[in-house]
N, C-alpha and C positions, 0 to 999 in steps of 0.2 A: 504494500500500500504506500503510495507516494505521500510524503509529508508536505506541509505548506512551506517548508524551508527549501532553499535551493543551494546546491553545491556545484563546484566546478573542479576540474583536475588540470593542473599544470604538469607537464612531463618534461623533465630536464635531462637531456642526454649529455653527460659530461665525458671527459677523457676516459674514465675508468668504469663508469656505471651509469645506470638510468635511475632517476628518482621520480616517483609519482607523489604529488602533493594534492591532497583534497582540502579545499578551502570553502568556508561558509561565505557566500557571496555578500551578505548584508553587513558583515563586520570585518571580514578578512581573517577570521580565526582559522588557524591551521589545524584541521580536524585529525588528519592522519597522514603518515608518510610511509612509502614503501621504497626500498633501495635494493637494486639487484646489480651485481658486478658482471661485466661481460666475461663469460667463461673462457672463450678462446683467447681474448686479449690478456686475461689474468694468467693464462698458461704461457704467455709470451710468444704465441704463434704469429706468423706472417710479418714479423718485425725484425729489423736488423739495425741496431743502434749505430754500428760502425759506418754504415752507408746512409744513415739518417732516413731509413725507410720505416714508416709506421702505418700499418694498414689494419682495418677492422672489418670483420666479416658481417654482412647484413644480417645473418642469423643471430649474431650477438645482440643486435638491436632488437630484433623481433622477440627473441626469448626473454631478454632482460626487461623489455617494456611490459610484456605479458605478466611476468613474475612480479614486477614492481607494483603494477596496478592491483593485482590480486592481494599482495601483502597489505597495501593501503586500504583496500576495501574490506579486508578481514577485520579491521578495527572499527567499522561502522555498523550500525543497525540496518536491517533490511530496508526500512523505510528511507533511510538516508541514502543508501546505494541507489534506490529507485529515483531519488530526487537529484541525482547528478545530471546536469543539463548542458554541460559544455566541456570541451577539451581544447587544449592548445599545446604545441610542442616548441621547445627550443633545443638547439643542438650546437655542438662545436662547429667552427667554420673558419676557413673554407674546407669542407670535408665532402668532396664530390665522389661520385662513382660513374663509370661508363655503363650504359644501359642498352637493352635491346629495344625493339620497336614498341613494346608494351610498357617501357619505362622501368623494367626490373633490372637491378644490378646484375652484371654478367656472372658474378660469383654464384648466383642462384641457379645457373645452368650446370648440369652435371659435369660437362667437360672443363669448366672453369672453377669448380667448387674449391680447389686448393690453390688457385692462381692469385697471388697478391695483387697483381695489376687489375684484376677483375673486381676487387673489393673497394670499399670506401677508403679514400686516401686521407688520413687524419690531418687535422690542421697543422700539426707540428712536423709533418713529413717534409723533408728538405731535399728530396731526390731531384727536384726540378730547378736547381739553381741555374744551370746552363740555359734552360728554356726561358727562365725569367730574364736572363741577360739578353737572349735573342729577341724577346718581346720588347724590352725596353729599347734595344738598339734600333729595331725597325720603326717603332713609334717616333723615336728621336730623328731618325733619318728622313722619315716622311713628314716630319713636322706636324704630326696629328695631335688633336686635342683630347685623346682618349684618357689621358692621365690627369687632366685638370682637376677632377674631383676625386682622384685616387691618391692625392698627396704628392704626385709627380713621379713616383716610382712604382713599378709593378713587382709584386713579391713572389718568390717561389712557394709561398704558403697558399697562394690563391689559385682559383680553379683553372684558368687558361694555361698557366704554367704546368700544372699537374697533369691535365689532360694531354697537353702537347708532349710532355715527357713520356707518357705511356704509349701514345701512338708512334712516337719516334723510336721507341726501343722494343716494342712488343707487336710483331706483325699479326699474330693470331687475334689479339685483342683489338687491334686497329680494324681488322677486317670484320670482326663481329659487332663492333660498336655502332650504334645508331644515333645515340645522343648522350648527354650527361645530365646528372641531376645532383643537386645539393641535398645533404642528409635531411635538413629541415623540411624541404619540399617533398622529398620522397616519402617520409614517414607520414606526413599529412595526407598525401595522395593515397598511400596504402590503406589507411583506415577509412577513407571516404570512397574507395573504389575508383579513384581517378588518377592513375599513374602514367597514362599515355603522355609522352614528352610534349606533344603539341597542345595538350589540354590541361596538364597539371598546373595548379596555381603556384606561381613563382614568387618567392619572398622579395619584397623591395629591399629589405635589409641585406640579404645575402647577395642579390644581384648587383646592387649599387656599390657595395663595399668591396666585393671580391671579383666581379665579372665584367667590370668596365661598362655596365649598363647605365645609361642616362636617359631621362624621359624625353630629351630633345632629339635623340637619334637611335635609341635602343642599344643593342649590342654592337661590337665592332663589325665592320662590313665584311662581306664575303671576299672581296679582293685582298684585304689585309690578312684575313685568316688563311686564305689560300697560299699566300706567300710564306706564312709560317709552316703550314702543312696543308695540302689540299683536302685532307680528311676533315680538318676543322671546318672548312667552308661547306663540305658536304653535310655536316651536322646542322649547320645554321638554320635551314628551313624547318628542322624538327625541334627547334628551341623556342624562343619567345621574343616578343617585342614589348609586351606589357608586364608589369609587376604589380604586386598588391601589398598594402600595409596590413599589419596584423589585426586591425579592427574589422577586417573583411572575413565573411563566412566562406570557407573553402568548400564546404559540403557538410554532410551529416554522416554519422557512424553507420557503417553497413551492418546488415544482419550477421554476416560472418564474423566481423570484428567485435560486434556487440557480444556475441556468444563467447569468443575467445577471451575478452577482457572482463566479462561478467557485468556488463553495463546494458543500458537500454538502447535499442535500435533507434536511429534518428536524432541522436544527440548532436548539437551543433559543434562543428570543428572550425577553429579559426586558422587563418594563414600563420604559419610558423615564422621563426626568426632565429638569429644567432643568440647563443646563451648570454653573452655579456650585455647585449642590448636589452634583452628581457630582464636581466638582473638589475639594470639601471632603472627600469620602470618599477620593478618591485621595491627598489630603494628610494622611490619618489624623486627621480631625477627632475631637474628644472633648470632653467637658465642660471648660470653662475655656480652650479654644483658639478664637480667632477666626481664621477663614480668610478672607484677602482675595484675591479674584480680580481682578487688576489688568490692565486692557487699555484699550479705548476708553472704557469706563465701569468702575465697580467694583461687585462684589457682596461683601457681608460675611455670612458664614455661620457660625452657631453651633449647638450642640446642648446640651440639658440634660436631666437625668433628670426624669421626670414628678413625682417626689416633691419635687424641688428647685423646680419651677415652681409646683406646687400649682394654685390657681385663679386665679393672676395672669394678666392680659392686658397684654402689653408694648405701650405706646402708641408711635405715631409711626414704626413700622418697616414692613417689607413683609410682615408676617404671621408667625404662629407656627402650625406645623402638625405634628400628631402623625405621625411617620414620614416626613416629607418629605425628610429627609437620611438618617438611620439609623433603620430600624424599631425601635420600642421607645423612642425618644427624641423629644422635642419639638424641631423644627427652627425656627430663627429666620433671617430674611433682612433685610438692610438694604443700603445702597449709595449710590453717587453716579451721577447721570445722565450725567455726563461726567468723564473723567479724562484718558486719553491723547488723546481727541478735542480737549481744550483746547489741548494742545501742537500738535496738527496744525492747529488753527484759526489759531493765532498764526503758524505757519510759512506758511500760506496767505495770511494778511494781508500778511506781509513780501514774499511772492513775487508780489504783485499787479502790480508793475511789470514782471514778466517775461512778462505774459500775451500781449503782442504779438510776442514773440520766437519764431520757429519752433521747434517741438520738435526736439530733437537731442541728441547726446551731451554737448555743452557745457552746454546748459540743464539737462539732467538731473543733471549733475555738481554744478551750483550748488544745485539743489533737494535733492539727497541730502546735501550737506554742510552745509546750513543749520542743522538741529537739532544737528549735531555741534559746529559753531562756537558756536552759542548756549549749548549745555551747557558747553563748555570755558570760555567767558568768564563765564557765570553762576556756575559753581563758584568762581571766583576772587573773587566779590563776597561779602564777609562781611556777614551780616544785622546790622542795627542798628535801634534804636527808630524811626529816621527813614526806614526802608526803604519802598518802594512796597508797598501792600497790595492784594490782589485778592480777588475773591469768585468761587467756582467754580460759578456757577449759569448758565453759558452754555447749558445744555440743560435748565434747570429744576432743581428739587431733588427727589431721591428720598427721602432720609432725613436728618434726622428730619422727619416731617410732609410727605408728598408734596405738591408744588405745582409744576406745570409752567408756571405764569404768571410766576414770579419770574425775574429776569434777572441776568446776571453784572455785575460792576463792577470798575473799577481806580481806586484812590484814591492820592493823595500824589504825583502826577506833577508834575514841573517841566520847564522847558526844558532842564535838564541830564540828565533821565532818558534812559537808553540802552535799546536793545533787550534786551541781556542782563539788565539790572536788571528790566525788565518780565517777561522770561521766568522769571527766578528767582521773582518775585512770583507768577506763575501756578503754578509748581511748589509753592511754599509754600501757595498757596490750596487746591490739591488735598489737601495734607497737613492743612491746617486743617479742611477738610471731613471728612476721615477722623477727625480727633481729635474733632470734634463728635459723630460717630456713636458712637465708643468711649465718650465721656463720657455720652452719652444712654443707652446700653445699661447701662453700669455704674450710672448713677443710678437705674435701675429694678430693680436687684438681680441683674443677670446678671454672673456671675463671668468675668473675662478675665485669665488668667494669662500667656498667650503670644499672639503674633500670628504666624501662618504666612502667607507670601505665595506666590501662584502666578500664572501668566499672563505674557504677553510683557514687560510693563514690569519685573516682578520680576527677569527674566533679563538685560534689555538696558539698563537705565537705573540704574546705581549712584548717580548724583546724586539721582535721584528717591527711591530707596530710603533713602539716608542722610538726606535731608531729612525723610522720613516718620519715621524712627527718632528724629531730633532733635526733631521737633514733638510726637510722641507721648511722648517721653522713655521709650521702651520698646525692647527689642531686637526686631528684625524678622528672622524666620527664613525663608529662601528654600528651598522644596521642590525637590528635585533633578529630578524628572521634567519633561521638556519638554512632555508632553501629559497633564497631571494630570486634566483633565476626562475625556478618553478612558480614562485608567487607571481612574478611578472607575467608569465605565460597564463596563469590562472585568471589574472585580471582581463587579459584579452579574451579568454574563454567566456568570461562573464558578459563582455560586450557582444561577442558572437551569439550568445544565448539570449540576448535581448534583455538581460537584467539591468544593464546600464546603457544609456544612449551613446556614450563615447568613453574613451580611456580616461579622460580627465575626471569624469564622474566616478568611474571605477576606482581610481587611485584615492579619491577622497574617503572611500569607505573601506578599502582593502589594503592600502599601503602599510608598510612596516615602519616602526619608529626607531629611534636611536637608543641603544642599550649601554654604550660606553663612549668615552671621549679621551683621547690621548693628547695632552698638552705638551708643547715643546719645552725642553730644558734649555734655557737660554745660554747657559755656560757651554753645554755641548754644541749647541747650534753655532757658536762662534768658532769652535774648533773645526766643525764640519765645513764652514766656509772655506777654510784653508785646505782641508783634505779634498774638498770638491774640486778645487782648482787643479790639484794633482791628478784627480780622476780624469778631468778633461784633457790634461797633458798626456796621460797614459792612453786615452782614447785616440788622440791625434796620432800618437806613435803607432798604435796597433793597426790603424787604418793603412799604414804603409807596409805592413807585414802580413799579407793575406795568404 
């Protein structure tokens, strides 16, 4: 029996897992959460860190989505389950897959079921560095305006680079590919029964920030794509000219997927978007607020009114797109290619000597405690002008001016340097990289009054958060919701279901508040002014040694 209350589900596909969040539409109360880790990804399949290849099987998404929804619904009463009226998805990006004519990823075909190039190419896959260089060189040579709204540089993390790399290097996949699809568009099409490439609803967010789509001209033209590879031009008629903001209804839940998920047929499904942009909505993004999504990497999301932006194109960022975050506002994206991943890398380096010790409780206890001990001792080290200085480019640089060829560095080491000192330098490096982004955006006229933080690091790493506040010399506010990206998706689901007329009204009732605030330590901030200058000098030097 359906209750008079209404609920929506936001589904957040992260790097490691899928999260399903059930939200009460009238207050934003988070009723239940289900989390499911991707089984093949967790087993380390289809990836090769040495070649920067990171692929995910579409079955991981299907299986984890189904499990996550069932786990979340198991915490609701029958009447509450029956009152779920909307769904919306957010995913990592750019995470594309090559598809057949029905829009299904090629990895779902038996002959390609174990072929990494037939799978979704995860956002942090950097196998397409050469292809990105090829794209940038052609656009520059032709004096085209395709990158005006992409920050001026096309990245190896984005869809055209990745698709070009696969068709350049894998003949079988090239011959089988009909089109490509972003993860957020495919999963939306899957549950609504609309995956055909020519018909599937395409996210304004993903297309504008990652595919060089602009409302004035659509995607890059066939002539340019053909020069990169004729197969790209052959795909173009099967792709799209129009895109949609996430307040658009993409369709309704099919009977097949209603049965699989344990929901009612006909539930409204909104157009999906990228996770960081949805997270900013969940964190109540507004002009003047920079939202930092802090996890394995970072994304920095802002919005501004069209009148405020005017005809300006912000250089060096990951794009500015009308409606990519909030319909009616211009959305801006920046970020760092590695953040928490750098801390995990250092832990792995220190744990190398344990590789020959059999797995077991004692070994795991040492591994689990390693970052805890590093953090405890690093916190006790006061920064000084003579401190070790590190550069946060271990996974390339996303912003400003994307360049996946650059490498990280650590300078100022002596025989007396300790692991906690180096760890502190790495934490400071990620904060310096954040500061460089803030200064870059401010320098081009974007107003930043506040910094709101979401994501795992904002909740679990007070040392990192305090260091960030000290380096930025700004307060950092931590948003209360544990699942802010899924919450933003749930807000759009409420709009698609007709509970609210627009996202502005939905955020008034459903947005999360602030649970903590980190104030800068003025003494440390003065020291970091000097260390930041050394960071910039190290960055300049590192750019000459690629």
